[in-house]
N, C-alpha and C positions, 0 to 999 in steps of 0.2 A: 771426340770420337776415338774409339779404340777397336782394332781388329786383332783378335788373338785366336790361338788354337782352342778347340773344345777342351774343357778341363778334364773330360773323360779320356784318359790316356789309351784305353783299349780301343775306343772309336777312332782316335787319331791314328793309332798303329794300323788298324784294319783299312782305313781309307788310304793311308800312305802306301800300303802294300798294293792296293787296287790301282793307285795312280802309277806305281812302278810297272804293273802288269799291262796297263793300257797306254803307256807312253805319255802320261800326264793328262789324259782325258778323264773326266769325271767317271768313276767306276759305277756310279749309280744310274747312268744313262746308256742307252743302247747305241745311239748315234755318236760318231766320232767327228765332230765338226769344231771349228775354231771357237764357236760360242760355248762349247763345253770343255775347252781346255782350262785346266785349273790355274788360276782362280777364274771361274766361269763368268760369262757376260752377265748372267742373271744376278749374281752376287755383287759384281762390280757396280751394277746399276742400283742395287739395294743400298750399297755403301753410300752412294751419292745422296740418297734420301735422308734428310736430317731427322725424320721421324721414325725411321726403321731401326729396330733393335731385334737381333735374333741370329739364328744360324743360317749358313749357306745350305743349299739343297742336300749335300751329302753329309752335313753336320761336322765338317772338318774345322771350319772357321766360325767365330762368333763376333758380331759387331755390337758394341755397346756405345752409348752416348755419354760416356764419362768425360 
């Protein structure tokens, strides 16, 4: 398993600016709860799934099963 940044550097830069603006909370969500603090609970749970391959909600991270 491998988790890495999205290969699209423009998306990474945009999301990282949003994270700075929101104090580390997912900039794609309206609520500011601990579940949405980057790396969000949703993606942490997806990482645990051995069959999941894909991006987190805001497209910052990508999980592959290499």
